[in-house]
N, C-alpha and C positions, 0 to 999 in steps of 0.2 A: 307638776310644774317643773320645768327645767330651768336652772339658772344659766345665765350667759357665762361664757369664759371670763368675761370682764369681772363679774361678781365673784366667780370662783377664785380668780387670781387675786382679787382684792382681799378676800377672806384669808387666802393663803399668806399673803404678805403680812397681814395683821397678826396671824398666828405665829409666823416666823419671828416677827418683832417682839411679840409677847413672850416668846421662848428665851429671848436674850436677857441677860442680867440688866438691872436697872441702869439707865444712862449709857449702856453699851451700844455703840453705833453699828449699823450694818450697811451694806451697799447692794445695789441692784444686781451686780455680777454674782455676789455671794448667794442671793436669794434665787436667782435664775439657775445657778448650778445646783442648788439644793433640791429644787423642784424639777429640774431639767425642762425649763420652759424658756421662751424667747425673752432676751433682755429688752428688745424693742417693745414688746407688749407690757413688760413690767415698768418701763419708763413712763408709759401712758397711765398705767394704773397708779403708780406712786405719785405722779403729778396730780392726779385727781384726788387721791387720798389726802394729799397735802392741802389742796383747795378746800376739802371738806373739813379740815382741821383735825384729822385723825392721825396723821403723821407729821413729823417735823423734819425738815431738810436742813442740814448743816453744810454749808458750802466751804470750800477750801481744801487744802492739802490733806488734812486729817478729818474731812467731813464725812457725812453719811446720812443715814436716816434712822429715826427711832419713833416710837409712839409719842404722840403729842399729849395723850391722856393716859391715866392709869387704865389697865385692862378692864377693871370693874366698871368703868364709866363708858365703855364702848359697847353699845347694845347691838346685837346681831341683826335683829329685825330692822332697826334703823339703817344699818349699813346696807342691807339688802335693798331696802326701799331707795336709798341714795344711789346705788350703783346699777340697779336694773333699769333698762331704758323704757320698758313698759310691762304692764301686767295684763295685757290683752290675751287672755287664755283662749278666747274664741272671738270670731269676727264681730259679734254684737257688742263686745266690750269696748270697741273703738267706733264711736258714732260717725266719725268722718269716713271710715272705710266699710261700714256695715252695709251689706247688700242682702242680708238674709231676709227672706220674705215672711218668716214666721216670728220674727223678733217680738212683735207686739203681744203675742199670746204664748210664747215659748217659756216653759218653766226651767229649762236647762240653765239659762243665764243666771237665775237666782240660786240654783244649787251650786254652780261653779263659783259664783261670787262668795257664797257662804264658805265653800271649801278654801278659797283663796284667803279669806279673812281668818279662818282657823289656822292655816299654814303660817301666815304672818304672826298670828297671836302666839304660836309656839316659839317662833324665832324671837319674839319680843321678850320671852322669859329668860333668855340667855345673854350673857355678856362674853366678851373676849376672854375674860378670866376663866369662865367655864370651859371654853374651847381649848385653852392652854393650861389646864389644871395641873398637868405634869410636865413642867418646863424642862426638867432634866432628861426625861425620855424623848421629848421633842428635839432637844439639842443633840442628843446622841444619834437621832435619825437624820437630822437636817445639816448638821455641821461636820465637816471633815475632822476637825480637832475640837471636840466639845469642851475641853479644858482651857482652850486659848481664850 
């Protein structure tokens, strides 16, 4: 299974924010530069992460973004489910678009469904805290001035 860039960027934003010190604000420009990705994409991602209640946006001159929850309360499986637009690994997973003639007798869909459930089950075992277990090392890679 391949995650969309949207989910990839969502996870990267969350990891970036988890690497920051508690209540330290970040901004989209800083995150875009750290990962060398588009600010426009990150604006959409951060907007959605805010709507999902995962990040908090503080407006104003000294504003920015930060995690809305402690990292140990952000489940990776849940984030992936919330940010992926579909889990149609094959055509028959989507009843509206399915035109496969062997769907009614095919065993592949059951195998792939089990594989998808196993994949998500593994993700469910991890939190953002697990992904950002070494915030100092992350900061040194992500931030130009990690001591700032």
